[in-house]
N, C-alpha and C positions, 0 to 999 in steps of 0.2 A: 502493500500501501503506501502509496507518495505522501510525504510531505503535506501537499498542496490537497491532496485528497483527504487527510485527516482534517486536519485546518477547515476545510467545509463541513466536515461531519460536526467538527467539537460546534463550529459555530451553527450548523442549521439544529443540533440540540439545544445549546443553548438561546437561542431566538423559539424553539418550540417550548421550552424548561418558562420561556418569559409569557409566552402566552398561556401556558396554564391556569402559571399564578397569576396574573391578570383576571382571566378569567374565573376563577376561584373566588378571588377576593371581591370581582364586580357582583357576584353573586347575592353578597349578604349588601353593598349597599345602595345608594338610594341610584334611578336609575340616570343614564348617562350617555352621550354623544360611545360612541365605538372607540377608545385607545389604540392608537397602532404604536409598537413593540418600541420603547425606547424613548419616544417620542412624546407618546401621549396624544392629546390633545390640541397639543400648540399648534395648529397649523388651522385649527377652526376656532380661535383668537386673537383678535386684532390688538395687538401690544401696544399700541399708540392710542386706542378707545376700546378699553376690557370693558369698560359698563354697555356699549351697545352690545359685545359678544353674548354678556351673560343673558342680559335682555330677550335677544332672539332665542340664544339656547333654553330658556324662562318659559316659553312661548310652547316649545316643544317637550320639555323636561317636566313642569310645574318647577313650586317653590322651592324645592328641593334638592339637587341631582347633584351629580360627579362629575368632575375634571380630571383628569389626567394631565398636570402641568409636566410634561417629564415622563418618568417612571409611577410617581407619585400620585396615588389620589388626591383630591379636596374634594371635601362638599361644601357648595354654593349654595347660601342663604339669599333668599330671593325675596325680596316684599316684606312689609311690616310684621306680618303675623307670625313670619316662620322667623326671620331676627328677634322678636319678643319671647318668642318659644323656647328660642335654643340662648340667648345671651342674659335675657332676663328671669322666666321662669326654670331654666333648669343653669343659672346664671355662673354654679360653682365649676359644673361640668364642662363647660368651655370656656374659662378662665383660661384655660394656656396659649402662651403665646406657641404659637407658628411658625415651624422652621424657617428662619431666611437667610440661606449660606451663608451671604456677602457679609450680615451685618453678624452672622455665626463667629467670622473668621476673623473677627474685628474684635466686640463685646467677651465672646466667648464665654457669655451668657450669665452675664455680668450686668450692673445699673439697673432703671428702673422699666425702662420700656420692653427692651428682648428677653429679662430672664423669665424663672419660672419660680413655681414650688415656693420655700421658704424663704430663697432670696429678693423671691419677685415681692414679696408680701411684705419682709420687714423693711426694703428699699419705698416700697409703696406708702406703705403707712408713717415712717419717716420723713418722706420727699411733702406728703401733704399737710403734716402736723407744722414743716418749715414753710409753706407758702400760706399757710393760714396765718403765719407772723407768731407762733411761740416761740419765745426763747429767740426771737432774731433782733435785740436791740430795741429801741423807742421808738422808730418811724416805723408806721404802718406800709404797707405797700402799695395803699391807693398814695400817699404822699412821696409817692416813688414816682410813681406816676404820671401824677398830674405836675412832678417838677418838671418831668421826660416830656410832656405835651406841652410846655410852657417852652423847654427849651427848642423843642423841634416847631412851634412856631416862628419862633426868631429865626429859626435858617430858613422856616419859608419864606418869610420877610425877605431873606437878601437875594432872593430870584428877583427881585422888583415885579414881578408881577409879568416877565417874562416869561414864554414859553419853555419848558423843562418836563426832564420825564425823570419820575415823583420814587422809580426805585428804589434806587441810593436813602435819600434822607427817609424813606416808609421804613429803608432795611433798619438802620441804626436806631430811631426810637424801639422798635421792643428788645430787640438787641444791648441795649443801653439799661433796660427794666431788668433782666435779666443779668446783667452786669451786676449791676447795684443788688440782687438778692442774693448773689454767687459772692461776687468778690467784694460788696460794698461800696464801691465807686463806682460812678458812670464815668464816662470817658468825653474828651471831644469829639467831634465827628472828623476832624484831619487828625486826631493822633494816629502814628503809621501803627503801634501795635494794634489797634482795633482794629483798623482797616483791612490788616494782614487775618483776624478773627474772622472780620464782616467778609470779605475775600473767601476762607474756606467755606462758611455755612454755605454760600450761597453757590459754589462752585458742587460738594456736594448735593444739594434739591436737586441742582440742573442736571448732574449724573445718575441721579435714580431715579428720574423721571424720562430716561431714554428707555428705548425697545431692550438694549444692549445689556442692562442690570436685570430686566427681568429676564432674558434666556439664561446669564450667569445663574441667579437664583432656580431657575429649573435644571439647569445641568451644571453641577457644582465642580464639576472634575476642571474647567475652563477657566475658574479664579484660580487654579493651581499652575496650570499648564499653557495658559495659552496667552498672547498681550490683549491688552485692551483697556478700554476709561476707567473698568474696575482699578487695575491697579493706580493710574490718578487718587480715586477714592478713601484706597486704601493708603495711599502717600499721606493724604488731606488729613486722614482721623489720626495718622500716625501724630502729624502734626501736634494736631489740638491734644492728643494725651500728652505730648510734652507739655504744652502751653498748661495746662490746669494739672501737671505735677507739680511747673515751677511756681504757680497759683499755692497749689497746699502747702508744700517749703515754708514760702514766704508766709502762710496763716500761723505755720506752727511755730515758727522764732518769733512771734509778735501776738502767740495766743495769750489771752485773759478767761480762763474759764469762767468767770463771775461777770462778764463780760460781755455775751458772744457779738458778733459784729454784723456776722451774716449765715448763709448756708453753708459753707465750708468750714467757720469757726461750727456751727452745732456739731456738724458731722466729726471733726475733732474732735469734742468736747463726749461725744456717743462710744467714738473708739475707745479713750481714755478709759470712761466706765466700765468696756467692757473685752477691757483687756485679757482679762485671767479668764474668759470663757474662751474655750478652743472652736466649737462652733460659732463664733460670731460671725453674723454678715457684715458684720462695720470693719471695710480692711482699706487699706491705701487702691487696690487698683476698686474694688465699690464707691469708694470717695470720686475718683478721674471717671468713670465712667456717669454715673449719676447725675455728674456738675455737668456730663456731655450732652447728656438725655436732655436734660433740662436745660441746654441754650437749642441744640437741635429743633426738640420739638415750639421751644419757647420763642424761636425767633422768625425760622423762615412763613411758618406757615402763619403767624400773628400779621408780617411784613405783607404779604402775599394778599391777605384778605382785606386788608388796607388798601392795598394798591388794587384791588377787583372793586372795594369799595368807591372809589373817588369813579372811576372807571364809569360805575355804575349809576354816580350823582352825576356825572358829567352827562352823560346818555339820557336820563331821566331830569331833567332842570323844573318842572315840576314838582317831580318829589322831594328836590334839595330845595324849595322852595317853602313847603312845609315843614322842613323839618327844622332851617333855622326861624321861623315862624312863633316851633315850640320854642327853641334855644332863646329865643327875643323875648316871650309870655314867662317863662320857667327859672330862667338863668339871667337874662340879661346880658351886658356887655361890662360892668365893671368888676366882677369875680368868676374867681374860674368852677366849670362845671366837677361838681362830685356824682359820687354814686348816688346819692340821697336824692338828686334828682332825678332818676331817671324812673319810680316808679309812679314821677307826675306828666312823665312824655309817653304817652302811646306810641302816638303815631312814627317817636326817634324808637324806639324798640321795636315796634313791627317793620321799620325800615332795617333792622340792623339785621333783625333774626332772615326776614326775607332777605337781606342780601346773602346770608350764609347759606342758605336754604338752597337760594337762585348757585349759587358760584360749584357748590358742591367739589368742596375742597381736594377732599379726600374719598376719591369715588366707591373704594374696595378697604378702605382705613385699614390696619393693617391686618395681619391672617392671626388668627386664634387655633387654637389644637385643643380637641378633647382630654379633660385630665384622666380619663378610665376609660371602659368600655360601655357605651350608652346606646341604651336603647330608643331610637327618637321616631318617631311617625311610623313606626314598624320597622325601623333598618336598623343593623344593628353597625352604629360607628366603634373602631376600633380606637383603643388608648390610644395617642398620639395624631390620629389622626387631621389636617390644616383642616380649619373650616374657612370659607372666605364670607364676610357679610356683606351683599353690597350695602350700604351706606343708600345708592342713589336710588335703589328702588326705594325706599321710605323718605325720601327728601323731595322725591318726583315723582310720587303716589297721587296720580290724577281724581282718586276719590277724596281723599283731606287736603290735596292744592289743586283747584280745579284751571285749568290750564298751565299745569305746573312748569313749562317751557318757557313761560312768559314770566318778566318782573312785575310782582304786584304785592306791595305790600298790606294790603287788603287783605292777603291769605292770613293773615294774624290781626286781624281785626274784628269785632264783630261787629252788627248791625247800628250799636251805639257810637262806637268810633273808640270804644276801647281795648286792650290789649289783648288779646285771646291766646293762650297759650293754646302746645296743641304735642301728643304724644312723639308724634311724627319725627318732631326736630329732631336730631340728631347727628347732627354733625360732626359732635366731638366722640363718634359711635356710643356705647350704650353698654349697660351690665358690671359685671366689676371692673371689665380692662377700659372705659369708659376713662380718657384723657385725663391724669392729673392734675393741667395745667389751665384748666376749662375756665374757672374762675378767676384766674388772671387775665385769661386770653378775651372774654367777655368783658372785664374792667378796660382793658385795654382800648379794646375796640371802640367801646361808648364814648370814653372820657376824651381818646385823640380824635374821634371825627366827631364829637360835640363842638371841639376847643378847634380847632382848623375852618368848620362853618359859624362857630362865633366870630372869628378873626377875620376870615376871608369867604369870597366869592370864587366860584369855581369856574371857568371858562377855558372853553376847548377852540386851538387855533387852526381845529378842519370844522369842516362841516359836520353834523351832529349827525347826519342818515351816514356817514363815512368811520365811524367807531364802531369796530366790530367786539362783542361783547362777548363774541366763542372763546373756549379756553384753545389756548394753544396745543398743550400735552393735556389727555386725559388719563393717565396711565395709573403712576402713582400719586402725582399732585397736578390737579389744573389751573392753568395757570397763565394770566389775562394776555393779551395781546400787546405790544410797547404800545406807547402814546403819550402826546405829549396834554398840561393844561401847565393854565396858568391861575395863579394864586393871586388875586387884588384883596388887596388889604379893603376891610369893610371903613 
């Protein structure tokens, strides 16, 4: 028998074994399109618009179906009922974080966002406590956001009403809020270290939104053996790791356990308290990755939402005028907006909710995983199986939000013009894995946007009909088209 024939037999056997294993596995899982060996259903998914692909597949296979993204299955939840039943009604069982090989390579299961089990629970609990301002000095987080809003207005004044791309300035503001929480100090918008940090964070989100990274996550062998932009991503994360390590060392040298200044101080104090616990989760590496998670989750998503907000406010000047009228009535021109104002501003509240609903920032959120074998809707989902929850299918549900593709603040107003809550409002995901920074993000959006509209009129240098509000990418993050805007002082 020649070597070629033997190799052919081995490959054939492996191919048949792969088919048999997939067939056996699929019998227990929800229905779905027939996967090809090795590549699965990757050819049936548009990596530039995953939401559209999931919508089309749900029409064929129902609200719970299985996709093979590569060799491993993922159970897709489509529509409010399926998402609620899994992530809320069975929250503990669906609280795992699905494997994302690119991040697994970087974080090694540490930090807040990509960890699991005891480590995730400990880091999440601690971070929530810190963000709620327990033991973080005398200044509240709202004070920090208000200060940054005032700095943002001063930067916008420097544009002198000329057309500008707001991307950079709107990125600086939320990044500085996170800096003040994690490092205590904010930075000048022209500080070189700050600009380097910003550039790193921006590049990472840009790379993560490319189809190439989706391919890397579905075929992990690529990460180690092939060139590509994932290499740049890994280098950027290495830079960030060293950046946060240097900050940690600075804090260790000046730490006063009786007067914690920021997140890092609080974490170092907790490390000292648990230094004799061999099973402690409070380690230097966990501090570095937790700080990194706060920056990654709290900077780019908020700045992208702010940028998208201004694009929509430009596109719909009648909406902007109503918000400014409410600002004049409730806040006036002589004091800064505060969170107490929000409950007296139903139209503004509705606009902010509608912006987040409409832009659908994270169409599939981050993948979940089941923490144990579970019977779900008469299907058996094995422990560790990846679960993809379609946030788009909830935010754009046409029964809850008539004409969901249209931007309309009335989606969140009742017949009396009062703000109307909706269980379908899930831009921060839902259940046990809901975003840790939800409260901070909502505060920033309200305070930044009301402060901008209190001080400026918004004008577009191009005809409004030429403003495109459709996202450029609809994979990992929905990013708005580039646009110019004029901030004219009131």
